MARZADO-782509 format. One line per field, with one value per residue (C-alpha): residue number from 1; x, y negated, z negated. Coordinates in Angstrom, 1 decimal. Example, Ala and Ser with C-alpha at 12.3 -4.5 7.8 and 13.67 -1.06 7.14 Angstrom:
REM residues 2
n c(1;2);
xx c(12.3;13.7);
yy c(4.5;1.1);
zz c(-7.8;-7.1);
This chain:
REM residues 434
n c(1;2;3;4;5;6;7;8;9;10;11;12;13;14;15;16;17;18;19;20;21;22;23;24;25;26;27;28;29;30;31;32;33;34;35;36;37;38;39;40;41;42;43;44;45;46;47;48;49;50;51;52;53;54;55;56;57;58;59;60;61;62;63;64;65;66;67;68;69;70;71;72;73;74;75;76;77;78;79;80;81;82;83;84;85;86;87;88;89;90;91;92;93;94;95;96;97;98;99;100;101;102;103;104;105;106;107;108;109;110;111;112;113;114;115;116;117;118;119;120;121;122;123;124;125;126;127;128;129;130;131;132;133;134;135;136;137;138;139;140;141;142;143;144;145;146;147;148;149;150;151;152;153;154;155;156;157;158;159;160;161;162;163;164;165;166;167;168;169;170;171;172;173;174;175;176;177;178;179;180;181;182;183;184;185;186;187;188;189;190;191;192;193;194;195;196;197;198;199;200;201;202;203;204;205;206;207;208;209;210;211;212;213;214;215;216;217;218;219;220;221;222;223;224;225;226;227;228;229;230;231;232;233;234;235;236;237;238;239;240;241;242;243;244;245;246;247;248;249;250;251;252;253;254;255;256;257;258;259;260;261;262;263;264;265;266;267;268;269;270;271;272;273;274;275;276;277;278;279;280;281;282;283;284;285;286;287;288;289;290;291;292;293;294;295;296;297;298;299;300;301;302;303;304;305;306;307;308;309;310;311;312;313;314;315;316;317;318;319;320;321;322;323;324;325;326;327;328;329;330;331;332;333;334;335;336;337;338;339;340;341;342;343;344;345;346;347;348;349;350;351;352;353;354;355;356;357;358;359;360;361;362;363;364;365;366;367;368;369;370;371;372;373;374;375;376;377;378;379;380;381;382;383;384;385;386;387;388;389;390;391;392;393;394;395;396;397;398;399;400;401;402;403;404;405;406;407;408;409;410;411;412;413;414;415;416;417;418;419;420;421;422;423;424;425;426;427;428;429;430;431;432;433;434);
xx c(-97.2;-94.7;-91.9;-93.4;-94.0;-90.4;-89.1;-91.2;-89.9;-86.3;-86.7;-88.2;-85.3;-82.8;-84.4;-84.3;-80.5;-79.7;-81.5;-79.6;-76.3;-77.2;-78.0;-74.7;-72.8;-74.4;-73.6;-69.9;-69.8;-71.2;-68.2;-65.5;-62.2;-59.3;-56.4;-52.8;-51.0;-47.3;-45.3;-42.4;-39.7;-37.5;-33.9;-31.7;-29.6;-26.0;-23.6;-20.0;-17.8;-20.6;-23.2;-26.3;-25.4;-29.1;-29.5;-27.1;-26.0;-22.6;-19.8;-16.5;-13.3;-9.5;-7.3;-5.9;-2.9;-3.6;-6.4;-6.5;-9.2;-10.4;-10.4;-12.4;-15.1;-15.3;-15.7;-18.7;-20.4;-19.0;-17.6;-14.2;-15.5;-17.2;-14.2;-11.9;-14.1;-14.2;-10.4;-9.8;-12.0;-10.7;-6.9;-6.4;-7.6;-6.3;-4.0;-5.9;-2.5;-1.7;-4.0;-2.0;-2.5;-4.3;-5.9;-9.7;-12.2;-16.0;-18.4;-21.8;-24.2;-27.8;-30.5;-32.0;-31.4;-28.4;-26.6;-24.6;-21.7;-22.4;-19.4;-15.9;-14.2;-10.6;-8.8;-5.0;-4.9;-7.2;-7.9;-8.0;-10.3;-10.7;-14.2;-14.8;-18.5;-20.1;-23.8;-24.8;-21.8;-18.3;-16.3;-13.6;-12.3;-10.3;-11.5;-10.7;-12.7;-13.7;-11.0;-11.5;-8.8;-9.4;-7.1;-6.2;-3.8;-1.8;0.4;2.4;5.3;8.2;8.4;9.6;9.9;7.7;6.5;5.3;3.6;1.7;0.8;-0.9;-2.9;-4.0;-2.1;-0.6;3.2;3.5;3.3;6.4;8.3;7.3;8.6;11.8;12.8;11.4;11.0;13.4;16.0;18.5;17.8;16.7;18.0;14.9;17.0;18.2;15.0;14.9;12.1;10.1;10.6;7.2;5.7;2.6;1.7;-1.0;-1.5;-4.2;-5.6;-6.7;-10.0;-11.3;-15.1;-15.4;-14.9;-11.7;-8.7;-5.7;-3.1;-1.5;-1.5;0.8;2.2;1.1;3.2;5.0;6.7;9.2;10.6;13.8;16.4;14.5;14.9;12.0;12.0;9.2;8.5;6.0;5.2;5.4;5.2;8.3;7.5;3.9;4.7;6.6;4.5;7.5;7.1;9.8;9.8;11.1;11.3;9.7;12.6;12.2;15.3;15.3;15.3;17.5;21.2;24.1;24.2;21.8;22.7;22.8;22.9;20.3;16.9;16.0;19.4;21.7;25.4;27.2;30.7;31.8;34.7;37.7;41.3;42.4;40.3;42.0;40.6;40.9;41.0;44.3;45.8;44.4;46.6;45.8;43.4;41.9;38.3;37.9;34.3;30.9;29.1;25.3;23.8;20.6;19.0;20.4;18.7;17.9;18.3;21.5;21.0;23.3;23.7;24.1;23.9;27.0;28.7;29.6;33.4;33.8;31.4;33.1;34.1;37.5;39.1;38.0;35.7;33.5;30.9;31.2;30.3;32.2;30.6;32.2;29.9;32.0;35.6;35.5;33.5;33.4;31.6;32.0;29.7;31.2;30.1;27.0;25.0;24.2;25.4;22.7;24.6;27.4;30.6;29.7;26.1;24.7;22.8;20.6;20.3;18.2;18.6;19.1;22.6;22.8;21.6;23.0;25.1;28.1;30.6;34.3;35.7;32.6;31.2;27.5;25.2;26.0;27.3;30.6;30.1;33.3;33.5;36.2;36.9;39.6;41.0;41.2;38.8;36.9;34.1;30.9;29.0;31.5;31.4;29.4;27.8;26.1;22.4;20.8;20.0;17.2;14.0;14.3;14.0;11.2;9.1;10.2;7.5;4.7;6.0;6.1;2.5;1.4;2.6;1.2;-2.2;-0.7;2.0;-0.7;-2.7;0.4;1.3;-2.2;-2.6;-2.5;0.0;-1.4;0.9;-0.7;1.6;0.3;-3.1;-2.8;-2.0;1.5;3.0;5.3;8.4;6.4;3.8;6.5;8.3;5.1);
yy c(-48.5;-47.0;-48.1;-46.5;-43.3;-43.2;-43.6;-40.7;-38.5;-39.5;-38.6;-35.2;-34.4;-35.4;-33.0;-30.2;-30.9;-31.0;-27.7;-26.0;-27.2;-25.9;-22.4;-22.3;-23.3;-20.5;-18.0;-19.1;-18.7;-15.2;-14.2;-12.2;-14.0;-11.9;-12.0;-11.7;-8.7;-9.1;-5.9;-6.1;-3.8;-2.1;-3.1;-0.3;1.5;0.3;2.7;1.9;3.5;6.1;3.5;2.1;-1.6;-2.5;-1.4;-4.1;-7.7;-7.3;-9.7;-9.4;-11.2;-10.7;-10.6;-14.1;-15.3;-15.1;-12.5;-9.3;-6.7;-8.4;-11.9;-10.8;-9.0;-11.8;-14.3;-12.2;-12.2;-9.1;-9.5;-8.3;-5.5;-3.9;-4.6;-2.9;0.2;0.4;0.0;2.7;5.3;4.5;4.5;8.2;7.6;4.1;1.7;-1.6;-3.4;-2.4;-4.9;-6.7;-10.3;-10.4;-6.9;-6.8;-5.8;-5.4;-5.9;-4.1;-6.1;-5.7;-7.2;-9.5;-13.0;-12.0;-10.1;-8.1;-6.0;-2.3;-1.1;-2.4;-1.1;-1.9;-1.2;-0.8;-0.2;0.2;3.9;4.4;2.9;3.2;3.2;2.2;2.7;1.5;1.6;4.1;6.1;4.9;6.9;6.3;8.1;7.5;8.3;7.7;6.2;8.5;8.5;9.2;9.9;9.1;10.5;8.0;7.8;5.0;4.8;2.1;1.0;-0.9;-4.5;-6.0;-4.6;-1.8;-4.0;-6.6;-4.0;-2.4;-5.8;-6.8;-3.6;-4.6;-1.6;-1.9;-2.6;0.4;2.6;0.9;1.4;5.1;5.7;3.7;4.4;7.8;9.8;8.6;6.8;9.5;9.9;6.6;3.1;1.0;-2.2;-0.7;0.4;-0.2;-1.8;1.0;3.4;4.8;6.4;8.3;8.7;10.7;9.3;9.0;5.8;5.8;4.2;3.8;3.9;4.4;0.7;-0.6;-0.1;1.1;1.4;4.2;7.5;9.7;10.3;13.7;13.8;11.4;11.4;8.9;8.7;6.9;6.5;9.1;11.7;13.1;12.9;14.9;14.8;17.0;16.9;20.3;21.5;23.5;24.0;24.6;24.7;21.4;20.0;19.0;17.9;17.3;16.3;18.7;18.5;20.9;23.4;23.4;21.3;18.8;15.2;14.1;13.7;13.5;9.7;6.9;5.1;1.8;0.5;-2.2;-1.8;-4.0;-5.7;-6.4;-5.5;-8.8;-7.3;-3.8;-1.7;-3.0;-2.3;-4.8;-7.8;-11.2;-14.2;-17.8;-19.2;-17.3;-18.4;-15.3;-13.2;-9.5;-8.9;-5.3;-5.1;-1.7;-2.2;-2.6;-5.9;-5.7;-9.3;-9.9;-12.6;-13.2;-11.0;-8.2;-4.7;-2.7;1.0;3.9;5.8;9.2;10.8;10.3;8.8;5.2;4.9;1.1;-1.8;-5.1;-8.5;-8.6;-11.3;-11.3;-8.4;-10.4;-8.3;-4.7;-1.1;2.0;5.5;9.0;11.4;14.5;15.5;14.2;11.0;7.7;4.5;0.9;-2.1;-5.7;-9.3;-8.5;-11.2;-8.8;-5.4;-3.1;0.1;0.9;3.0;6.7;6.3;8.9;7.5;9.1;8.4;5.3;3.9;0.2;-0.5;-4.3;-7.2;-9.1;-12.1;-14.2;-13.5;-13.2;-14.1;-14.3;-16.8;-15.7;-13.4;-9.8;-6.5;-5.2;-1.4;0.6;4.4;6.8;10.3;12.2;9.0;7.1;4.4;5.3;4.0;5.5;4.9;7.2;10.0;13.1;13.5;16.9;17.3;18.7;22.4;23.7;25.0;28.3;31.4;32.7;29.6;29.1;31.3;29.8;26.3;26.9;28.2;25.3;22.6;24.2;22.4;19.2;19.1;19.8;16.8;14.6;15.8;15.1;11.7;9.0;6.1;2.7;-0.1;-3.3;-5.6;-4.2;-3.1;0.3;3.9;5.1;8.6;9.8;12.0;15.1;14.6;13.9;17.2;19.1);
zz c(11.4;13.8;11.6;8.5;10.4;11.6;8.1;6.9;9.8;9.0;5.3;6.3;8.6;5.9;3.4;5.9;6.6;2.9;2.4;5.2;3.8;0.4;1.9;3.8;0.7;-1.3;1.3;1.3;-2.5;-2.1;0.2;-1.8;-2.0;-0.8;-3.2;-1.9;-3.5;-3.8;-4.0;-6.5;-5.4;-8.1;-7.5;-6.1;-8.6;-8.6;-10.2;-11.3;-13.9;-14.4;-15.5;-13.8;-13.8;-13.6;-17.2;-18.4;-18.2;-16.5;-17.4;-15.5;-16.3;-16.4;-19.4;-20.0;-21.9;-25.6;-25.1;-27.1;-27.5;-30.7;-29.2;-26.2;-28.3;-30.8;-28.0;-27.0;-30.4;-32.1;-35.6;-36.8;-39.1;-36.1;-33.8;-36.4;-36.5;-32.6;-32.3;-34.9;-33.2;-29.8;-30.6;-29.8;-26.3;-25.6;-27.4;-27.3;-27.7;-24.1;-22.4;-19.7;-18.5;-15.2;-15.4;-14.9;-17.6;-17.6;-20.5;-20.3;-22.4;-23.6;-21.4;-24.0;-25.2;-27.4;-24.6;-27.1;-25.6;-25.6;-23.6;-22.8;-19.5;-18.8;-15.4;-15.7;-12.0;-9.0;-9.5;-13.3;-15.9;-19.7;-21.2;-24.8;-25.5;-28.7;-27.8;-30.5;-31.6;-30.7;-28.2;-25.6;-22.5;-19.4;-15.9;-12.2;-9.5;-6.6;-3.9;-0.2;2.4;6.0;8.7;11.5;14.4;15.9;19.1;20.7;22.9;21.5;22.6;19.4;15.9;14.7;11.8;14.3;16.5;13.6;12.1;15.4;15.2;11.6;10.0;6.6;6.5;4.1;7.2;8.6;5.4;5.3;8.8;8.5;4.9;4.2;7.4;10.0;7.9;8.7;12.4;13.9;13.2;13.4;13.9;17.2;18.8;22.6;24.6;26.1;23.2;22.2;19.1;17.8;14.2;12.4;8.9;6.2;4.6;1.0;-0.1;-3.7;-4.2;-0.4;0.2;-1.5;0.8;-1.2;1.6;3.5;1.5;3.6;7.1;8.2;11.4;13.7;17.1;18.5;22.0;21.3;24.1;26.1;23.2;21.3;17.5;15.8;12.0;10.2;6.5;4.8;1.2;0.4;-3.3;-4.4;-8.1;-8.2;-5.3;-3.3;0.3;3.0;6.7;9.3;13.1;15.6;15.1;11.3;10.7;7.9;9.0;6.1;6.7;4.3;4.6;5.5;8.7;6.9;3.3;4.1;5.7;8.7;8.8;11.7;12.2;12.2;12.4;13.2;12.1;14.2;13.5;16.3;15.2;15.5;13.7;14.9;11.3;10.8;14.1;15.9;13.6;13.6;10.7;10.8;9.6;7.9;7.1;8.8;8.0;7.6;7.6;5.6;3.4;-0.1;-2.6;-0.1;-1.8;-1.0;-1.1;-1.9;1.4;-0.3;-3.7;-5.9;-9.0;-9.4;-9.9;-9.7;-10.4;-10.9;-9.5;-7.8;-5.6;-1.9;-2.5;-4.9;-6.7;-5.4;-6.1;-5.1;-5.1;-4.9;-3.2;-3.1;-2.7;0.9;1.0;-0.8;0.0;-1.1;-0.9;-1.1;-1.6;-3.7;-5.4;-8.3;-9.2;-10.6;-11.5;-14.0;-13.8;-14.4;-13.4;-11.0;-8.1;-5.5;-1.8;-1.3;-4.9;-5.2;-6.4;-5.9;-3.8;-0.8;-1.7;-0.7;-3.4;-2.6;0.8;3.1;5.5;5.2;3.3;4.1;2.7;3.9;3.9;3.7;4.2;3.1;4.4;2.6;1.2;4.5;5.7;8.8;11.0;9.6;12.9;14.6;12.0;12.9;9.5;9.0;8.7;5.5;5.2;7.4;5.9;3.9;6.2;4.0;4.9;8.5;10.1;8.0;8.9;12.6;12.5;10.3;12.7;15.9;15.8;14.5;17.3;19.9;18.5;18.7;22.2;23.7;21.9;24.6;24.1;24.7;25.7;24.2;26.1;29.4;28.2;29.7;28.8;29.5;29.9;27.2;27.5;26.4;29.1;31.7;30.9;31.3);
């Protein structure tokens, strides 16, 4: 009887437990379910070439061998009748035959399954671009990317070559070329800088679309302490109509001279002008050397050291390939042992023009150019000649120039020089004099 009673009690409790579970389950079903809401952010607008790139499927490529405007568009599902119509309407703005291998182009295509091209954009260089749009009507135009100029400064102490110093600072080699070939070519021989010489430069870097570095734009001003002598250079516009700029020093004198100091940039003198030279090969016989030899690698450009007219350009005996230039009634120069001659007789050349390349033609034991210099028909040592400086700035501009350079010179003078080799600032000649 007790067993039967226990069974009845167990069944009763089981029913109660099941009822409670049912109530709990119902209450849980009544609780609202929280759904997770995912916010979809609209992509930020990306503009290039004047278009919002988010509105298109963007395809970028470069012109390959065998590509033409027609081939590129046909490859992207546009038929020749349409291509012909586009080319005809665009030809007044851009000749489609001028596409160059390796140059980049962009296709802006429809955002659908067909991805039909709507616009062709060609970039002949980093700054310019040509747009040929055929979304609705066909039209073409050329434009330029926005350019930003950032003024910067650099200083240093000479321990090796200027190019090595600037390279360690992460500065474009273009700056070295500007200083050596354009600004100080007539006043400082960069191959003969001395340890301890110092420099300061104010220059501007060029950026396309704010981010693409396009190199050094210009040198605004520079200062060199060479052999304990200060050399200033300031860029100044002398002709506002023709937009001509020149570099002058702090006294308004032009830095250009009648002749370059050397016909080859960054070379070394391997043999000087010497009328008493004796050569072992000839039994130490007296063999005067009436030229100055500048050694450099084969193929290095040889420059005309001054304006003039080519009077000789030929191959002849021990001279090998050579060029001779008459500059005026007083001076002539000659350049021997060239690999190639790049000028002809009667041609007018300007100072700094490439007239040939370094070689080993004629009687020579190594690659160099023998530079010969005539004054009044007699060969002389160009390194000993006191060659006149170019004309100073016009008197009408001198006052304006001196006022113009005042704040720039002050900025140069107070700019501290940092010696990277010693990791400390050093005093320059201007500071010492003060």
